[in-house]
N, C-alpha and C positions, 0 to 999 in steps of 0.2 A: 024298182024305179032308179033310173037313172043318175049317176053324180050330178050334182049340181055346180059346174066348173067355177061359181062363185066361191064354193066352198068346201073344194078338192083341198086334201092334203099339199098337192103340191102347191095350191097359192097361198095358203095357210101358213105354209112353213115359211118362218122367220128370216130373212137375211140381215144378218149384220150390219148394222151402220156402220157408212163409211168413214174411216178415217180420217180425220180432218188434215189438212197439208195446209192452212190458211190462216194458221194461227199467231203467222206473223203481219196480217192485215186487223189486228186487233187493237184496240187501246188495254190498256188495262181494267176497267169497270168492266167490261164486258167478257174480256179473258177470266178475268176473278169469278163474273158470276156459270161462264162457263166451266169454267174450274170444281166449283161448289159443285155444279149439277153433277159432276162426274164422282168425286172422291170426297166433298164435302170439307172441313176444316178451314180454320183460321186464314184470312186474306193474309197472312204473313207467309205461310206456305205458298200462296198463290206467286207472289211476287216472287218469290224464289224460281220459281216453274217460267215467270214472263223474263226473267234476269237472264236465264239462259236462251231463252230461246230470241231476245232480243242482242243478247252478246255474242249468241254463237249460231247461232242459227240452227238449231236442231232441239228434239224433244228426247230426252233423256231425263224423266223425273227418278228414275233409277239410280242416279250419280249424284242426287241433293241429299245433302245430311238430312234438311228437316222432312222431306219427305221416307225418308231411311225412317227416321225416328215415328213418324205418324203408322207407317209399315206394321212398327212392334206391337202398338196399339192398335193398329183395323188391320189385321192381315188380308192381302188380296187388293190394297189400296193402291201400291204401283201397278201392280197387272193392270186393273183399271184405267188409272191412267194412262200405262205405255201402250196399251190398245188402243186408244179414244183416239192419235194422233200419231203420224207419220213421223219417222225421226230426223228427217229430212226437212224441214224448214222454210228455206229459200230454193232461189233457182239453183239448176245443176251448171256450175262455169265450165264450157268445156273449148274456152279460149282467152286468153290475155296478151296483148300485143302492147312494147313499150318505146316511149323514145326520151331520148334524154337530152335536155337543152343545158348546156354548160348553165346560162342566165337564171331561166325559171324552174328546173328541175327535173323530174321523171313524171311521162305525163301516160297513163294506164289507161286501155280500150281495153274493157270486159268484155267479151259475149257470155251471154247465159240460156240454157234452156230452157220453157217451160214444161212443165206438168202434160200437157198436148203433143212437143215436140215443135214448137214456135219459138223462135229466139228475141232477143231483144240484146241492144246494146246500151252501157253506159260508160262513163267515162270519168278516171278519177285527175283532177287537176290539182298541181304543183300553185300555190301561190303564194308569195314573197318571199320566191326562192325557197319555195318546201315548207316555211314555216308554219304552213297547217295547209289542209285542200280544200278543195271543193268535191260536191260528184253530181255531174249529170245525169238523171235519171231520163227514162222513158217513162209516157203512160200510156201508149198505144204501140202493136206489130202495126206497123207501116203508120201512114197518115191519109187522108182522103182533099187535106187541102189544096195540094196541090202546086205549089210557088217551084217556079222553077228551076231556083236558084240552089235546091235542098233534093240531098241523094235516098230520104227518105220517101219523099212526095212520090217518088217512083214507082215506091212499091203498093202504092196505092191502101186503103185501109183494109188490115186482114183479120184484128178484134182487138177489141179492148183488152187493158188488163188492169184487173184486181188489185184491192186497196195491198193485200201480200205480194203480189209481184211487183210491185211499186218499192213500197217499204222492203223486197229480198231483193233489190239487187242494191240495196244500202246494208245489208246485211254480209252479202258475196263481196262485197269488195270491199269489209273492213277483215273482213277472216280469208281471204285468200293474198291482203296486201300485207295485211297486220295494219293496216292507216284507218284510223275514223277518221272520217270527213268531219271540217267544221260546218261547210254551208254545203245548200243544197239545192240548185235549180232544176227544175221541171224544163227543159230544153232539150232533153235527146230525142227519139224520134216519137211523134205524135203529137196532137196537138191536145193540150191538158185541158182546156174547154169543151173540149168534145168528148169528155169522161171526168166532166165535174166531181162526181159524187165517187167516187172513186179515190181523183185525187185530191178532196178532202177529207174525205176517212184516212188517206195516208197521210196527210197532216200531221191528225188528229192522233196518229201513232207516235209518228216522227218526232211529235212535241213534247211524249208523254214523259212525263218526270221520273216515272217507273222505269223508264226503258233507254231508247235512245238519247231525250233530252234537248232535240236540238230547239237551239232559238228561234223564235217566231220570223225573227228580223234576218234571220242567216239565212230563208228562204225564199227563192225567189220563181214566182210563175211564170212563164212566158205564154205569150198567145200571139193569134196574126191579128185578133179582132172579132169573138165572136161576140158582136155587140148583143145579144138576145139573152146569153149567158151573164151578162155584166151584176145584172140586181140580185142575183144568185151567191155573189162573191159575198154580198155582206148578209146574208141569210144563214150561209154557210161557216161563217165566221172566219173568211178565208185575206180579208181586207187586212190581219194584222200582220201577212206574209207581204211583199213586197210584187209585183206587178209588173212586166215586163212587158212590149208590146214593140211586136216587130214592123216596123213601118214600110222601112224603104226606100218609098218615096212619096213628096206630098204633093203628087196630082195628080188626078182619077185617070187617066188613058194610060199612062206610064204605071203606074199602083195595079190596075185591072188587067194590064198585061204579064206581070212579076206574079201578081197575089192575087187569085180568081175571089176570094172571100169579097175583094174591094167590090167584086160587082153586084153584091148581097149587102154588103152596107159599107157603104162610100167613105170617103174622108168626111166631109161634113157629117155623119153619122157617126161615126165612131170621137171624132172633134168632142163632141156635142156629149156624146156618151161617157168619156174619161172626166169630161168637166162635171160631169156629175158625181162622182164617185166620193162618196163621205171617207180618203184618205186619211188616217191617222196624222194628227200633229206633227210637221217637222217631216213629212215622207215624201219622196219623189215617185215621179215615175219614173220607169224606165224605159226610154225609144230607142230599140236597135234600127242598123240602118246599115242594111248589107250595100256597099260602095262597088259597084260593078263600071267596068274600064269602059267609056264612050254611054255610059245606059242612063245610071243619076248620079254621074259625080262634077257634074259644074256647077259655076257658081246660078244657074240659075235653078238648081236644083235646090242650090245652099239654101238661097233667098226665098224658095219656096215652102222649104222644112222650116228658116226663122217665122214665118209669118203663122203655119199651121200651129205651129209653138206658142204662139204667143199667148199670155194668161194663164198655160200651161205648169203646173210645179213641174218640172220634168228634165232630166240628164239622157244626154244622148250617149250612147256607146254607139262608136264608128268600127264596123268591121269589114275588111278588106276581103270581098269573097273568096272563099277557099274553093278552089275547082274542084269538081266531077267526074269521074268519067262519062263521055259524051255531049257533053255540054260545051259548047263555043263561047259562053259569056268567061271574060277575063278579071281578075282581080283590076280593081283602081291602081292607077301608076301612083306611086309616090308622093310625088309635085303636088297630084291631083288631089290626094289624101291629106296634106301636109296645108292647100289653098282653102280646101271644105273643112275641115278642122280651125284652121284660123279664119274665116268668114263667119262661122257658127260665135266660136268666142270673141266675136268683136263685136257680135251682135250682143253679147250678154247670156249667151246658150250657152250650159254647163254642160262639157263634152269630154269624152272619155275615149278613148284609141282602145281598144281592145288587140289583146299580143296574143298572136296564133301560136296557140301550142295544139299537136297534135298531130298534125296536117301528114306530119310522116309515116302514119300510123291508118291515115283517113279518120283519125278520132276528133278534128275542129268543129266550129259548128256548121253546121249545114250537110254535113259527110257522112252522118251514120245512115246504116242501113244495111243489112241482113242479107247475105249471097242467096239465102234459100229466099223463095219469095213464093208461097204458098198460094192458093186461090183466096180472092178474097171473099170477105162476106156477104152473102147477098141481101 
């Protein structure tokens, strides 16, 4: 009788389980459960390993005193743990470019290669002259939102990032620069609300008190206005972090020409959705407004913005356009920026003028985008 291909020895031969490279995407409860499944022992043993992953971006349980102690009572424990995951638990940093500003400090753009060879950029930004730092992380390789003033948009959407690849950018920055950021903003490559589950999982890890311990109030998620995802912000517990909305025009025809998302969810829909969010008491929305010379920097544009913001608990973040290659748009001139800002202040709108940092190495807002542009997702 011919051998049944479904029961042949070739099929029955078990393949060893894949070694995990995504431990940085696990909160401590999930990590502890996995660790217990591999090697057992009390959560205090798991916590030591978790802190190694979150502090060093690597998996080397044999170097931990607690696990060497466990090995004495249960020989083979360390081998089981070592074989269960890869040693590297963060993206491979393939390039770092720095620019030093005498007033603001050192801004560092970090290029990281993921397991599949794709690349993402993140930026470590000095705050208050370097007293502390903010890291700007990516949530996607590329972006499908199509904003005309953004370099990432030119890539299209290549793929989503997993939670471990988002958190891994923080680990890579800390390991390679020696700086642990205090603040984190999802303002790098990609639209965070286009990859909301992974972003929510990353926030859970970032705020886990057993690991990185970032304060929720020090995390900001930026969106172009994926209104359909707003209800999920509350469901996923993301209203405890800050929300920034990229607006850049308060008139529909103009905004649609700059940000195609407005053709799906116009300004009226966006305004109603923002007004319906149950923000924590005292929390403000951050409204980002990129000022483009001769496009959206006029007194009439400022007046339209004041009207649109009426009744919203909002802080406006004015950002003079950061130029990108091949784009004819130019930053608003200083007199126009000053007038626009003064007009908002006179109307009682809180305003902050973003200080450009990192534009010398294409690390400023809107300038991120990897040189390699693989085929897009189908």
